[in-house]
N, C-alpha and C positions, 0 to 999 in steps of 0.2 A: 496656574496653568489649569486648568478643567479637567475633571476623569471623565469620564462618561461609564455609567455600566457595560457598556460594548465593549470597553477598551479593558476591562477587569476581568469579565466572562465570556470567552468565546461562543459562538455558537456553536453546536454540532450533531451530528446526529446520531449519539447515542449515551448512554449514562456515566459516562467516563471520559474528560477530553482525553486523559492520557492513553485510552484505549481505544481512542477512534478518529481525533480530530490529529493526533500527533501519529499517527501510523496514515493516514490519509494524506497527511503533506506531503509528509516523507515518500511514501510510494509515487507521488505525483512531483516531488521534487528529483527523483530517482531519475525518473524517464523523460524529464526536462533536460535534466542533465545529460543525459544517454544523444538524445535531440542534440542539444547545444554540441556536444563532443562530437558527431557525426557517426553517433554510431546505433541508432534507432534502425537506419532501414535494413541495416544487417542482422538485426535481431530476431532470434527464432526463438526464443525462448526465455522465459523470468522467474524470478526463483527469489519468493521472498521466504524467511526466515522470521518466527519471534521468538524471543528468546526473554527467559526472567520470569517477573508478572505478566508481561504480555504471552508469554509460551504458555503459563498456569490458569491465569483466567482469562483469555485474549478472547477466546469464541465465544464464550456467556457475553461478555461487555461488547463485541459486534466489531473487536481489532478485525475478523477477516471479510468481515462487508467492508470496513474503514480502508484497506486494503487493496480489494477489487479497484473499488471506486476510485481509489488516487492510481490505480496503473493506468485505469480508464480514462484519465485526463483531469477528473471531475475534484472538486475543491468544497471544502466542509459549509462553509457558507454560501457557497452558492448552490450547492446542489439541488434540483429540485426533490423534494424528500417524499411527493408522492408515486415518485417515478424509480424508486431506491429499488423497491419489489421486482420491479419489472427490467431493469438495469442487471439485479444480480441473477435474478431468471437467465435472461438471456447467458451472460457469462457461462452461467453451471450448466447447464442444458447443452450449451454449442460448442464447451470445452476449447472457448478461445477468449482472447479480449485486443479489442484496438487500442494500442499505447497511446496513450493520449488523445485517443478518439478517432485515429488516420492507423498507425501499423499495426494490420490483425498478426497475432501471434497464436500458438496452440497453447492453451493453460489447463491442464490439469490441477483443481484445487486440491487433490489427494496429495500428490508428489510436489506439485510449485507453492504450496504454502502449506510450510512447515513449524508446527510449534513445538521450541524445546521446551519442555514444561518443568526439567531441574537443571537447564544449564543458562548461565548469563555470559552477558560477554561484561569486558571490564570497563568502567567508570558508572553505570546505572544500570539498574535494576528493569528499564525499560528499552530494551535493546534490539534492533532488526536490522537484517542483511538482505542486502537485494542484487540479487547478481542477473545481470544479463549475457546468455550465450547467441552464440551463430552457430550458422547451421551444422557447423563439424563437433559443436559443444563446447568450443573453445571458450572459456570469457573473454568480454568484449569491456564489461565496469562491473566490480564490487565497488558497494559503497554499505558503511554503516551508520546508522541512524537511533537516535536516543529521543525516546517521548518524555 
């Protein structure tokens, strides 16, 4: 069985795959799951919480950017790296994100992307919790991922 270098090393957007590729995939998986379960249209807000190592060093390692891109439906190995700055600027300036590129929700990075610098989730240091809320603020879906 032949193994390619691409099987060993994933293509990513940042210096650390556990801080960029993992969170980007987790964010995209979360909104894809939300769509699959029929909750995407009812979603008015999403919150991403990063714990442990992601919470402590995530901003410096690009985890914030990765989560935003993942929520918007981008994949680490196919996102146009030249378009990333403009994509992020639009999300941050307009204060909304189009989940999976289709369903627009308000997104305030200061309150909807939380870095828990001294708190960890069970099982692994790189934990993330994503929650989708409806118009009344009730949770529609909550999932935990590890990178």
